C-alpha positions in Angstrom: 119.2 85.8 147.8 115.9 84.0 146.7 115.0 83.5 143.0 111.6 82.4 141.5 111.7 79.0 139.1 109.5 78.7 136.4 107.1 75.8 135.9 108.7 73.6 135.1 112.2 74.7 135.8 114.9 73.1 133.7 116.9 72.1 136.8 114.5 68.9 137.9 115.4 67.5 135.4 118.9 67.4 136.6 117.8 65.6 139.9 118.5 62.3 140.7 116.9 59.5 138.9 114.2 58.4 142.0 113.2 62.5 142.6 113.3 63.5 139.5 110.7 60.4 138.9 108.2 60.7 141.4 108.2 64.8 140.9 107.5 64.3 137.0 104.9 61.6 137.9 102.8 64.6 140.0 102.9 66.6 137.1 99.1 66.3 136.4 98.1 66.3 140.0 97.1 70.3 141.2 98.6 71.1 145.1 101.1 73.8 145.3 104.7 73.0 145.8 107.3 75.3 146.6 110.8 75.7 145.9 113.2 77.7 148.0 116.4 78.9 145.9 119.5 80.2 147.5 123.0 80.8 146.5 124.6 78.1 148.6 124.6 74.8 147.0 121.8 73.6 148.8 117.7 73.7 148.1 115.0 72.7 150.1 112.0 71.7 148.7 108.6 71.7 151.3 105.0 71.6 151.0 103.7 74.9 152.7 99.8 75.6 152.6 98.2 76.4 150.2 98.0 80.6 151.0 100.4 82.6 148.7 102.8 84.6 150.2 101.8 88.1 151.2 104.6 90.0 149.7 107.1 88.3 146.9 109.6 90.9 148.3 109.6 89.4 152.1 108.9 86.1 150.6 111.7 83.3 150.8 109.6 81.4 148.3 106.8 81.6 145.6 104.2 78.7 144.7 104.9 76.9 141.6 101.8 75.0 140.7 101.5 71.4 138.8 103.4 69.8 140.8 103.1 67.9 143.8 106.2 66.1 146.2 105.5 62.6 145.9 105.9 60.8 149.9 108.8 57.6 148.8 110.8 61.4 148.3 113.0 63.1 151.3 111.9 66.6 152.2 115.1 67.7 151.2 116.8 67.3 147.7 120.1 68.5 147.1 120.3 70.7 143.8 123.3 72.4 142.7 122.9 76.1 141.9 124.3 75.9 138.3 121.9 73.2 137.2 119.2 75.5 136.7 118.9 78.2 134.5 116.7 81.4 135.4 114.9 83.7 132.8 115.2 87.5 134.2 112.2 88.1 136.4 109.0 88.8 134.4 108.4 92.3 136.5 111.3 94.4 135.5 110.0 97.3 133.7 113.3 97.0 131.9 113.0 93.9 130.3 109.2 95.0 129.1 108.8 97.0 125.7 107.3 100.0 125.4 104.0 99.9 124.9 101.7 101.8 122.1 100.9 104.8 122.3 98.5 107.1 120.2 100.0 110.2 118.9 99.7 113.2 121.5 100.9 115.8 119.5 101.1 116.8 115.6 99.8 115.9 112.6 98.9 112.6 113.4 97.3 113.4 116.5 94.8 116.0 114.7 93.1 113.1 112.9 90.0 110.6 113.9 91.3 107.6 116.0 90.4 105.5 113.0 92.3 106.8 110.3 95.7 107.1 112.5 97.0 103.8 111.7 96.9 104.5 107.7 98.3 107.8 108.5 101.2 105.8 110.5 101.7 103.1 107.2 101.6 105.7 104.6 104.7 107.7 107.0 102.5 110.7 106.6 104.2 112.2 109.5 107.6 111.4 108.3 107.8 112.8 104.8 111.8 112.2 104.0 110.8 109.4 102.3 108.8 111.5 100.1 111.5 114.1 99.3 113.3 111.5 98.7 111.2 110.3 95.7 111.0 113.4 94.8 114.6 115.1 93.9 115.4 112.5 91.6 111.6 114.2 89.4 112.7 117.4 90.0 116.0 116.8 88.7 115.0 115.4 85.8 112.1 118.3 85.3 115.4 121.1 85.0 117.5 118.9 83.2 114.8 118.1 80.7 113.7 121.6 80.4 116.5 122.7 78.3 116.3 120.3 75.8 112.3 120.6 74.7 111.5 122.4 72.0 111.1 125.1 72.4 112.4 125.4 75.7 110.1 124.2 78.7 108.1 127.5 79.9 108.6 128.1 83.8 104.8 127.9 84.2 104.9 123.9 82.4 108.1 123.5 84.5 106.3 124.3 88.0 103.0 122.6 87.2 105.0 119.4 86.1 107.0 119.5 89.3 104.0 119.8 91.6 102.2 116.8 89.6 105.5 114.7 90.3 105.5 115.7 93.9 102.0 114.7 94.5 102.5 111.5 92.9 105.9 111.2 94.3 104.0 111.4 97.8 101.0 108.4 97.1 103.8 106.3 95.7 105.7 106.8 98.7 102.9 105.9 100.9 102.0 102.9 98.3 105.5 101.8 98.7 105.7 101.6 102.5 102.2 99.6 102.9 104.0 97.1 100.5 107.1 96.9 102.3 105.1 96.6 105.8 103.1 93.6 104.2 105.9 91.8 103.0 107.9 92.8 106.2 105.1 91.6 108.9 106.6 88.8 110.4 109.8 90.8 110.7 109.4 94.2 112.0 107.7 92.7 114.9 111.8 91.7 116.0 113.3 95.0 115.3 113.2 98.2 118.1 112.0 100.6 115.7 109.4 98.6 113.1 107.8 96.5 115.9 104.9 99.2 116.7 104.2 99.6 113.1 100.5 99.2 111.9 101.2 95.8 110.8 103.4 94.8 113.1 101.4 95.4 116.1 97.9 94.6 115.0 96.6 97.5 114.2 95.9 97.0 110.6 95.1 93.2 108.7 96.9 92.2 105.7 93.7 91.9 103.8 93.1 95.8 104.7 96.6 97.0 104.0 95.8 95.4 100.4 93.3 96.7 99.8 94.4 100.1 101.1 97.5 99.5 98.9 95.0 98.9 95.7 93.4 102.4 96.3 96.9 104.5 96.5 97.9 102.4 93.7 94.5 103.9 91.7 95.4 107.2 92.9 98.5 106.9 91.5 97.3 106.1 88.4 94.9 108.6 88.2 97.9 111.0 88.2 100.3 109.4 85.7 97.2 110.0 83.5 97.8 113.9 84.1 101.7 113.8 82.0 101.9 113.1 78.6 100.6 109.3 77.3 104.0 108.3 76.5 104.8 108.6 80.3 102.7 105.4 81.1 105.0 103.5 78.8 107.9 104.5 81.1 106.0 104.7 85.0 104.5 101.5 85.1 107.5 99.9 85.2 109.0 100.8 88.1 105.6 99.1 90.2 107.8 95.6 89.7 110.2 97.5 91.3 108.0 98.5 94.3 106.5 95.5 94.9 109.8 93.9 94.9 112.0 95.9 96.7 111.9 94.5 100.4 112.4 90.9 99.0 115.8 91.8 98.6 116.9 92.5 102.0 115.8 88.6 102.6 118.8 87.5 99.9 121.5 90.3 99.5 123.3 92.8 101.6 122.7 95.2 98.7 119.0 96.1 99.1 119.7 99.6 98.9 120.5 99.2 95.5 117.7 97.8 94.3 115.9 100.9 96.1 118.2 102.9 93.9 116.4 101.5 91.6 113.1 101.6 92.6 113.4 106.0 94.0 115.7 107.1 90.8 113.4 106.0 88.4 112.0 109.5 88.9 115.4 110.9 86.8 113.6 109.4 84.0 110.2 110.5 83.8 110.9 114.4 83.6 112.1 114.2 80.1 108.6 112.8 78.8 106.8 114.5 81.1 108.3 118.0 79.4 107.5 116.0 75.5 111.2 115.1 75.3 111.4 111.6 73.9 113.6 109.3 74.9 114.3 107.2 72.0 114.6 109.9 69.6 117.1 111.9 71.1 120.3 111.2 71.8 121.3 113.4 73.9 118.1 112.9 75.9 118.8 109.5 76.4 122.4 109.6 77.6 121.3 112.7 80.0 118.8 110.0 81.4 120.9 107.4 81.6 123.7 109.2 83.8 120.9 111.2 85.6 119.6 108.1 86.8 122.7 106.4 87.8 123.5 109.0 89.7 120.7 108.8 91.6 121.2 105.3 92.5 124.2 106.1 93.8 122.9 109.2 96.5 120.3 106.4 96.8 122.7 104.1 98.3 124.4 106.7 100.2 122.0 107.7 102.2 120.3 104.6 103.1 123.3 103.4 104.0 123.6 105.6 106.9 119.4 104.9 107.5 120.4 101.2 107.8 122.9 101.8 110.7 120.1 103.1 112.9 118.5 99.0 113.0 122.1 97.5 112.5 121.9 95.7 115.6 118.6 94.4 115.3 119.0 93.4 111.8 122.2 91.1 112.7 119.5 89.4 115.5 116.3 88.8 112.5 118.4 88.1 109.9 118.1 91.0 107.6 120.2 91.9 105.4 122.0 95.2 104.4 124.8 97.3 103.4 125.9 99.0 106.9 125.8 94.9 108.0 128.1 94.0 104.8 131.0 96.8 105.7 130.1 98.0 108.9 134.1 98.2 109.5 134.5 100.5 106.4 131.6 102.3 105.9 132.8 105.9 105.6 134.9 104.8 102.9 132.2 103.4 100.9 130.4 106.5 101.8 132.9 108.5 100.2 133.2 105.7 97.2 129.2 106.4 96.5 129.7 110.5 97.1 132.4 110.5 94.0 130.2 108.2 92.3 127.3 110.4 92.8 129.1 113.6 91.6 130.8 111.9 88.7 127.9 110.8 87.1 126.0 114.4 87.8 128.6 115.8 85.8 128.4 113.5 83.2 124.9 114.4 82.7 124.9 118.1 83.0 128.2 117.4 80.0 125.3 115.7 77.8 122.7 118.0 78.4 125.1 121.1 77.4 124.6 122.6 80.8 126.4 125.6 81.7 128.4 126.8 84.7 126.3 127.4 86.9 125.3 123.7 86.7 128.6 122.6 87.0 129.4 124.9 90.3 126.0 124.8 92.0 125.1 121.5 92.1 127.9 119.2 91.5 130.0 121.6 93.4 127.9 122.1 96.4 126.5 118.4 96.1 130.3 117.4 96.8 130.5 119.8 99.7 127.5 119.1 101.1 128.2 115.1 101.2 131.5 115.9 102.3 130.4 117.5 105.7 128.1 114.9 105.8 129.6 112.1 105.9 132.5 113.4 108.4 130.1 114.3 111.1 127.8 111.4 110.9 128.1 109.5 113.8 127.3 106.1 112.5 127.1 104.3 116.0 124.2 106.8 117.2 120.9 106.1 116.1 119.9 110.0 116.6 122.6 111.0 114.7 122.1 108.9 111.3 118.2 110.1 111.6 119.2 113.9 111.8 121.8 113.4 108.8 119.3 111.4 106.8 116.9 114.0 107.2 119.2 117.1 107.0 121.1 115.4 104.4 118.2 115.1 102.4 117.2 118.6 102.0 121.2 120.0 101.8 122.1 118.1 99.4 118.9 117.8 97.0 118.4 121.5 97.4 121.6 122.7 95.9 121.6 119.9 93.1 117.9 121.8 92.5 119.1 125.1 92.7 122.2 125.0 90.3 119.9 122.9 87.7 116.9 125.9 88.3 119.7 128.4 87.7 121.1 126.9 84.7 117.4 126.6 83.3 117.0 130.3 84.2 120.0 131.1 82.3 118.9 129.3 79.5 115.2 130.5 79.4 116.3 134.2 79.6 119.4 133.9 76.8 116.7 132.0 74.4 113.9 134.8 74.9 116.7 137.7 74.4 117.4 135.8 71.1 114.4 135.1 70.1 113.7 138.8 70.0 116.3 139.7 68.3 115.1 137.4 65.6 111.6 139.4 66.0 113.3 142.3 65.3 
């Protein structure tokens, strides 16, 4: 069996002193030397003609340039086969990374080519992150609506929810851009992220920074559509958005910092509907429990998400809760689910929620989380991704449905009470 040696071969430096010296003295000369390496204990060094072999497969040697044998060295030199370290063949397809290919279908394929890197940067083709950012906003809007005086109208609830959705799309995109800027030197080492626009060089850091500024200004324009007090609650969240990517470098629990960031909307629904948290103790307590519940939920689903990159993260030195508690993941997920539902129930008690909320939101979340934790295969990237995407819709959907049902019941009851007073 013949193996091609790279130049310079590490094994050359384990030759006997005389031969090694003559070979090293020839490094600056240009004629070609051919090394034949076999599985036997002897390797011959010869000086062939300058012509390269016609077929690499049938040739017993390959040219290594920049070497010339000295005349004082014999034409046969004994080398032990274990003294040379061989890299994998460069022509093996399995060792080559998959190159980037422009999207051929879906939304991205319909955009102009110059827009595609920016659309990929904000993950417009993967909206699940925006949904996770939106659900806490929706929860707080529905939970705050009955606490408003008078109770918030359905039109105001729908309008506020739509504004939150547009804000979630923009701010999630800004968060992704900031994350990729921080991780531009880490992403190339992780299989799932190495083809992201900044990591592959499709967008320069300066352009990404400029794009981030445009996104933040757009987010500010949306925030200005809410009552003025929302500015005081919303702007501090930018500090968390900017610093989250650093957490994975210093702690095994960056998911907790992500939870603090993504759960901020659990506070925003109250001032958006005119409920002053500083003047309303029940509303402040409700917002606190709801925020903590969403932090637990964020850690839960992002722990599943982190299992997709667990091997690459270990190699790249990226920390995550999945790495820290790999062997106890299912137990940790169960504890997080119990914490999430308990805090959600506490928020309902503080808000004076009715049975529709406790059965629909708390009970529904318990069922969907239990099914996900039991069935998710943490060793399968595809399965982790499936549950990350669908777990968002299932758990977020049942909690929203229970909250919406509770709001509708209270709105009808209050509307009926108002009619009786008029009579």
